[in-house]
C-alpha positions as CSV (number, residue, x, y, z in Angstrom):
1,M,-28.4,-75.2,-149.7
2,S,-29.0,-75.2,-146.0
3,A,-30.8,-72.5,-144.1
4,Q,-27.6,-71.6,-142.3
5,S,-25.8,-71.0,-145.7
6,I,-28.7,-68.8,-146.9
7,L,-28.6,-66.8,-143.7
8,I,-24.8,-66.3,-144.1
9,I,-25.2,-65.2,-147.7
10,C,-27.9,-62.7,-146.7
11,Y,-25.6,-61.2,-144.0
12,I,-22.8,-60.9,-146.5
13,L,-25.1,-59.1,-149.1
14,L,-26.4,-56.7,-146.4
15,A,-22.8,-55.9,-145.4
16,L,-21.9,-55.2,-149.0
17,L,-24.9,-52.9,-149.4
18,V,-23.9,-51.0,-146.3
19,L,-20.3,-50.7,-147.5
20,L,-21.4,-49.5,-150.9
21,S,-23.8,-47.0,-149.6
22,L,-21.2,-45.6,-147.1
23,K,-18.6,-45.4,-149.9
24,H,-20.7,-43.1,-151.9
25,S,-22.0,-41.0,-149.0
26,A,-20.7,-37.6,-147.8
27,L,-20.6,-38.7,-144.2
28,A,-17.4,-38.2,-142.1
29,R,-15.0,-41.1,-142.1
30,P,-15.2,-41.8,-138.3
31,F,-19.0,-42.0,-138.6
32,K,-18.8,-44.4,-141.6
33,L,-16.4,-46.6,-139.6
34,G,-18.7,-46.5,-136.6
35,L,-21.6,-47.7,-138.7
36,V,-19.6,-50.5,-140.2
37,V,-18.5,-51.7,-136.7
38,L,-22.0,-51.3,-135.4
39,T,-23.4,-53.3,-138.3
40,S,-20.9,-56.1,-137.8
41,A,-21.6,-56.2,-134.1
42,F,-25.3,-56.4,-134.9
43,Y,-24.7,-59.4,-137.2
44,M,-22.7,-61.3,-134.5
45,V,-25.3,-60.6,-131.8
46,T,-28.2,-61.7,-134.0
47,W,-26.4,-64.8,-135.2
48,F,-25.7,-66.0,-131.7
49,Y,-29.2,-65.2,-130.4
50,L,-31.2,-66.4,-133.4
51,K,-29.4,-69.7,-133.5
52,G,-31.3,-71.0,-130.5
53,M,-34.6,-69.6,-131.7
54,M,-34.6,-71.0,-135.2
55,G,-35.5,-74.5,-134.4
56,W,-32.1,-75.9,-135.2
57,A,-30.9,-78.6,-132.9
58,T,-28.3,-77.3,-130.4
59,P,-24.9,-79.0,-129.9
60,D,-25.1,-77.9,-126.2
61,P,-25.0,-80.8,-123.7
62,I,-28.3,-82.5,-122.8
63,P,-29.5,-81.6,-119.3
64,E,-28.5,-84.0,-116.5
65,A,-32.1,-84.8,-115.7
66,F,-34.5,-84.9,-118.6
67,R,-37.6,-86.4,-120.2
68,V,-37.3,-87.7,-123.7
69,H,-40.0,-86.6,-126.1
70,W,-38.5,-88.3,-129.1
71,V,-35.2,-89.5,-130.6
72,H,-34.2,-89.5,-134.2
73,I,-31.1,-91.4,-135.3
74,D,-29.3,-90.6,-138.6
75,E,-26.8,-93.5,-138.9
76,P,-23.5,-92.9,-140.6
77,N,-23.4,-93.2,-144.4
78,K,-19.8,-93.8,-145.6
79,S,-20.7,-93.5,-149.3
80,Q,-21.9,-89.9,-148.7
81,G,-19.3,-89.1,-146.1
82,D,-21.9,-88.6,-143.4
83,T,-20.6,-89.3,-139.9
84,G,-24.1,-89.7,-138.4
85,T,-26.1,-87.7,-135.9
86,I,-28.5,-88.4,-133.1
87,Y,-31.2,-85.9,-132.4
88,Y,-33.0,-85.7,-129.0
89,W,-36.1,-83.7,-128.2
90,V,-36.0,-83.4,-124.4
91,S,-37.3,-81.3,-121.5
92,A,-35.2,-80.6,-118.5
93,L,-36.5,-81.9,-115.1
94,D,-36.2,-80.1,-111.8
95,A,-35.4,-81.6,-108.4
96,A,-39.0,-82.9,-108.0
97,D,-38.8,-84.6,-111.5
98,L,-41.3,-82.1,-112.9
99,L,-40.7,-80.5,-116.4
100,S,-38.8,-77.3,-115.9
101,S,-38.4,-76.3,-119.6
102,P,-40.2,-76.6,-122.9
103,P,-38.9,-79.3,-125.3
104,R,-35.5,-78.5,-127.0
105,A,-33.8,-80.3,-129.8
106,H,-30.3,-81.4,-129.1
107,R,-27.8,-82.8,-131.6
108,I,-25.0,-85.2,-130.6
109,P,-22.5,-87.0,-132.9
110,W,-23.3,-90.6,-133.7
111,T,-21.1,-93.2,-131.9
112,I,-22.0,-96.8,-131.3
113,D,-22.4,-96.2,-127.6
114,A,-24.5,-93.1,-128.1
115,A,-26.7,-95.0,-130.6
116,A,-27.2,-97.8,-128.1
117,V,-28.3,-95.4,-125.4
118,S,-30.6,-93.5,-127.8
119,Y,-32.3,-96.8,-128.8
120,T,-32.9,-97.5,-125.1
121,H,-34.4,-94.0,-124.7
122,L,-36.6,-94.5,-127.8
123,R,-37.8,-97.9,-126.7
124,A,-38.6,-96.5,-123.2
125,H,-40.5,-93.6,-124.7
126,E,-42.5,-95.9,-127.0
127,T,-43.5,-98.1,-124.1
128,R,-44.4,-94.9,-122.1
129,H,-41.9,-95.4,-119.4
130,D,-40.3,-92.3,-117.9
131,L,-36.5,-92.2,-118.0
């Protein structure tokens, strides 16, 4: 089971606990409804903000100017139904070609063209050439 699935199950269980405790409490109905809405909003906010902090590769586009720290290629596996993924660890560069961000993992879908480009980036990194 993936970390994402475990996190979703935890959120569902916490929501059930909140609902059960509110069902058996003597609080006014509008207050109970407000707590349910507030709890749900909290879940959504934490989900979107924690996603970028958990170390998972982001599907966001790679910056226009970047330095590759490493590339990992998971090629497609038809027998397992895996379409393949390419992971980049990159830092954005500013106008002066200086690092402007800490390294970030990016995930892109595997295609033959994307794989060829990623192999080029990996070879350049291994030979210590800046891209």
